[in-house]
C-alpha positions in Angstrom: 21.2 105.7 21.7 23.7 108.0 20.2 27.5 107.7 20.5 30.3 110.0 19.3 34.0 110.5 20.0 35.6 113.9 20.3 39.0 113.2 18.7 40.5 116.5 20.1 39.6 115.8 23.7 39.7 112.0 23.4 36.3 111.7 25.1 33.7 109.2 24.0 30.2 110.6 24.5 27.1 108.4 24.7 23.5 109.0 25.6 20.4 106.8 25.7 17.5 105.5 27.8 16.9 102.6 30.1 13.7 101.5 31.9 13.3 102.6 35.5 10.8 101.5 38.1 7.2 101.2 36.8 8.5 101.4 33.2 9.5 105.0 33.2 12.1 105.9 30.6 15.2 107.3 32.2 17.7 109.3 30.2 21.4 109.1 30.7 24.7 110.4 29.4 28.3 109.1 29.7 31.6 110.9 29.0 34.3 108.2 28.8 37.9 109.5 28.9 40.6 107.3 27.4 42.6 105.6 30.2 40.6 107.4 32.9 41.7 106.6 36.5 38.1 106.2 37.8 34.5 106.9 37.2 32.2 109.5 38.8 28.4 109.1 38.8 26.4 112.3 39.2 23.0 112.4 40.9 21.5 115.9 40.2 19.1 118.0 42.3 15.5 119.0 42.2 14.3 120.6 39.0 17.7 120.0 37.4 19.0 117.9 34.5 22.3 116.5 33.2 22.6 119.6 31.0 23.3 121.8 34.0 26.5 119.9 34.8 28.3 120.4 31.5 31.0 122.7 32.9 31.5 120.5 36.0 31.7 117.4 33.8 34.3 119.0 31.5 36.5 119.8 34.5 36.3 116.2 35.7 37.0 114.9 32.2 40.1 117.2 32.0 41.3 115.6 35.2 41.0 112.1 33.8 37.7 111.1 35.3 35.0 109.4 33.2 31.5 110.6 34.1 28.1 109.0 34.0 24.9 111.0 34.8 21.1 110.4 34.6 18.1 112.7 34.4 16.1 111.5 37.4 12.5 110.5 36.7 10.3 113.5 36.0 13.4 115.6 35.1 15.1 116.6 31.9 14.6 114.1 29.1 13.3 111.3 31.4 9.6 110.3 31.6 7.3 112.9 33.2 5.0 112.2 36.2 3.4 115.6 37.0 0.2 117.2 35.8 2.2 119.1 33.2 5.7 119.1 31.8 7.0 121.6 34.4 5.9 119.8 37.6 8.1 117.4 39.5 6.3 114.4 41.0 7.3 111.0 42.2 5.3 107.9 43.2 7.8 106.8 45.9 11.1 108.6 46.8 12.8 105.2 46.9 12.2 104.8 43.1 14.9 107.4 42.6 17.3 105.1 44.5 16.2 102.0 42.5 16.6 103.9 39.2 20.1 104.8 40.2 20.8 101.1 41.0 19.4 100.0 37.6 21.6 102.6 35.9 24.7 101.3 37.7 24.0 97.6 37.1 23.0 98.0 33.5 25.1 100.9 32.2 27.9 101.9 34.5 29.3 98.7 36.1 29.5 96.7 32.8 31.9 99.5 31.6 33.8 99.9 34.8 36.8 97.7 33.9 38.2 97.5 37.4 38.3 101.3 37.8 37.3 103.0 41.1 33.7 104.2 41.3 32.8 107.5 43.0 29.6 109.4 43.6 28.7 113.1 43.4 25.2 114.0 44.6 23.7 117.5 44.9 20.7 118.6 46.9 17.8 116.1 46.2 20.4 114.0 44.4 22.5 114.1 47.6 19.6 112.6 49.5 19.2 110.0 46.8 22.9 109.3 47.0 23.0 109.0 50.8 20.0 106.5 50.7 21.9 104.6 48.0 25.1 104.5 50.1 23.0 103.1 53.1 21.1 100.5 51.1 23.7 99.4 48.6 27.1 100.0 50.3 29.4 98.0 48.0 29.3 100.2 44.9 31.0 103.5 45.8 34.4 104.0 47.5 34.0 107.8 47.8 31.0 110.1 47.8 30.6 113.9 47.7 27.2 115.1 49.0 26.9 118.7 48.0 24.3 120.7 50.1 22.3 117.4 50.3 18.6 117.6 50.9 18.6 116.3 54.5 16.3 119.0 55.9 14.2 121.0 53.4 13.9 124.7 54.0 10.1 125.1 53.8 10.3 128.9 53.8 7.5 130.8 55.5 5.6 127.6 56.3 6.9 125.7 59.4 8.2 122.2 58.8 5.5 120.5 60.8 2.8 122.4 58.9 4.3 121.4 55.6 4.5 117.8 56.6 0.9 117.7 57.8 -0.5 119.6 54.8 1.4 117.6 52.2 0.3 114.3 53.8 -3.3 115.6 54.0 -3.4 116.7 50.4 -2.2 113.2 49.4 -4.9 111.5 51.5 -7.8 113.6 50.0 -6.6 113.0 46.4 -4.9 116.4 45.8 -1.3 115.2 46.0 -0.8 116.1 42.3 -1.4 119.8 43.0 1.5 122.3 42.9 3.0 123.2 46.2 2.0 126.6 47.6 3.9 129.4 45.7 5.1 127.1 42.9 3.8 126.6 39.4 4.7 126.1 35.8 7.9 127.4 34.2 7.4 131.2 33.5 10.5 131.9 31.4 11.4 134.8 33.7 15.0 135.2 34.8 15.4 135.3 38.6 19.0 135.2 39.8 18.2 136.5 43.3 16.1 133.5 44.4 18.3 131.0 42.5 20.9 128.7 44.0 23.9 130.7 42.7 25.3 134.2 42.8 27.1 133.8 39.4 25.2 135.6 36.7 27.1 133.9 33.9 26.5 130.4 35.2 22.9 131.1 36.0 22.3 132.5 32.5 24.1 129.6 30.8 21.5 127.1 32.1 18.6 129.4 32.0 19.2 130.1 28.3 19.2 126.3 27.7 15.9 126.1 29.5 14.4 128.7 27.2 15.5 126.7 24.1 14.5 123.2 25.3 11.1 122.5 26.7 12.2 119.3 28.4 14.5 121.4 30.7 11.7 123.7 31.9 10.9 122.1 35.3 10.0 124.6 38.0 8.0 123.3 40.9 7.0 120.2 42.9 3.7 118.5 43.9 2.5 117.9 47.4 3.1 114.2 46.7 6.7 114.9 45.9 7.1 116.8 49.2 5.4 114.1 51.1 7.6 111.4 49.6 10.7 113.6 50.2 9.9 113.8 53.9 9.5 110.0 54.0 12.8 109.6 52.2 14.6 111.9 54.6 13.1 110.0 57.6 14.5 106.7 56.2 17.9 108.3 55.6 18.2 109.4 59.2 17.6 106.0 60.8 20.8 105.5 62.7 21.3 101.9 61.6 21.1 103.0 58.0 23.7 105.7 58.3 26.0 103.3 60.2 25.8 101.0 57.2 27.6 103.4 54.9 31.1 102.2 53.9 32.2 104.9 51.5 34.3 107.9 52.6 32.0 110.9 52.4 32.7 114.6 52.0 29.7 116.8 52.8 29.7 120.4 51.6 27.4 123.0 53.3 26.6 126.4 51.8 26.5 129.3 54.3 23.9 131.2 52.3 21.7 128.2 51.4 17.9 129.0 51.2 16.9 125.5 49.9 18.1 123.2 52.6 18.8 123.8 56.3 22.2 123.0 58.0 20.6 121.1 60.9 20.1 118.0 58.7 23.8 118.0 57.6 24.9 118.5 61.2 22.9 115.5 62.4 24.2 113.3 59.5 27.8 114.2 60.3 27.3 113.3 63.9 26.1 109.8 63.0 28.3 108.9 60.0 31.4 106.9 60.5 33.7 108.6 57.9 32.4 112.0 56.9 34.5 115.0 56.2 32.7 118.3 56.4 33.3 121.6 54.6 31.2 124.7 55.1 31.6 127.6 52.5 30.2 130.7 54.2 29.7 132.9 51.1 28.2 130.1 48.9 24.6 129.7 47.9 23.0 126.3 47.4 24.5 125.3 44.1 28.2 125.6 45.0 29.1 123.8 41.8 27.7 126.8 39.8 28.9 129.6 42.1 31.0 132.7 41.1 34.6 132.0 40.3 36.2 133.0 43.6 34.0 130.3 45.3 33.9 127.9 42.4 37.6 127.6 41.9 38.4 126.8 45.5 35.5 124.4 45.6 36.7 122.5 42.5 40.1 122.3 44.0 38.7 120.6 47.2 36.5 118.3 45.1 39.5 117.1 43.1 41.7 116.7 46.2 39.1 114.5 47.8 38.7 112.2 44.7 42.4 112.1 44.1 43.4 111.2 47.6 43.3 107.5 46.8 45.6 108.0 43.8 48.2 109.9 45.9 48.1 107.2 48.4 48.4 104.6 45.7 51.5 106.3 44.2 53.1 106.6 47.6 52.5 103.0 48.4 53.8 101.9 45.0 57.0 104.0 45.4 57.5 102.5 48.8 57.1 98.9 47.6 59.4 99.5 44.6 62.1 100.8 47.0 61.7 97.9 49.3 61.9 95.5 46.3 65.1 97.1 45.2 66.6 96.8 48.7 65.8 93.1 48.8 67.0 92.0 45.4 70.1 90.5 46.9 67.9 88.3 49.2 65.5 85.6 48.3 62.0 86.2 46.8 60.4 85.3 50.1 61.7 88.6 51.6 59.5 90.6 49.3 56.4 89.1 50.8 57.1 90.8 54.0 56.5 94.1 52.3 53.6 93.0 50.1 51.5 90.3 51.9 49.6 88.0 49.5 46.3 88.5 51.3 46.4 92.4 50.9 45.7 94.8 48.1 47.6 98.0 47.6 44.6 100.0 48.8 44.7 98.3 52.2 48.0 100.1 53.1 47.9 103.4 54.9 50.7 106.0 54.5 
């Protein structure tokens, strides 16, 4: 574990490892802001790592949010499960969810100190996040699911064909083979087929990949795809979706070539409290898009997370006004405005 404090920005940085399911080492980072108003946990996407979120994390830090993020198993600096260092594989999709719970229980929650806890999940990490919200619904109060992997775009191969082939390959012992058309990291730049239209943001992470072998993930196994289909099936059980307590904001990208909108639309129709925003000109990785998209996106992200605090300030101002108005009366009068069996967050304005 390493720990350092940036005196200029007043951020305490920490990284380290914890043991995930089946004794896989899981890497994490934390960025603690002095007197932060709440904590955001990031669940990244397929073939990504915590390194890809540096700009996004800096913006959250500047807006007084502390951030915690892990490299999911098989990604970044966490333990590998594929046939080589590039391939993404997973024994059971639910292990991603259980790793996240272990991270929260052992690293995040002990440092929460009564602050609010929010989730940000992108793509595969959005599917992991949604499953977590369904299974463990008392952790997060708010969650952003950014282009979540609720229906995989299988490209030229139909969905049914992809399901059958991935299951068959696993049954005959070939589940560890690369998916058709995928393979080891090549080191060749390819903005066109990437998840962003921003050259500068694409290059920023691609150059890091060239420098650090642990970031050079580039394709999945048939077993990963088979497990992903199973995870998505579990996610869409109506009784599971209805179990979500957190307020959810789901972003959909109009030019997404990684996930299909039908999955998002189905989830929205079943979820109890889900706001929906579609950004027509955005590709899959909205959080790395070009400035004209990125800036508006960040504004909406912050508005969603900050809505609680605006409500809190309004409630507090209201209560203080009522208390001033009742000073000439007995203390019992105040209890009409602030019942002893309620918390401030229970009030709506």
